[in-house]
N, C-alpha and C positions, 0 to 999 in steps of 0.2 A: 067302696066307691068313687071307680076312678071316669070318668072325663073321655065321653070316649073317642077312642084316640086320631079315631078321623079327622075332631074337629086339630085337636093341636098339633095333630100334624100339616093340618091346610095350614096356622096360623103363624106356623115355623119356616110353614115352607112361603111362605106371601112375605116373610121376615127378607127370608134370603131373596128372596125372585125381587124385592125390589130395592135391597140392599147393594145386587146385581149390577140390579138397569141403573141406579146412582152411580158406578162405578163404573162403568161403560158410558153413558152421560157424561162422564167426565174428564172419561179414558181419549172423546171422539172428540170432544170441547175442546178442549188443553189439545187436540191431536189436527184438528179444522183451525183454530186458527194463530199456530203457527208453520204448519208446510204454506199459507197463500204468505203471508210473511217473510219467509224464509225467498221467495223467486223476488220480489224488489229493493228484497236491500240484501241481496249477491252483491255487489255494488260496496255499499255500507257495508264500516261493522259491526256489530245487537250490542 
């Protein structure tokens, strides 16, 4: 008696989606934090 594959697939898919969203959020966060700081610090070394 296996559980419905749709339920398990949805659970795995949601976990993957959450991981993907977290990874993209971290990437965008680091990208936006390094981009503005690169302009004012052009004269000063980072």
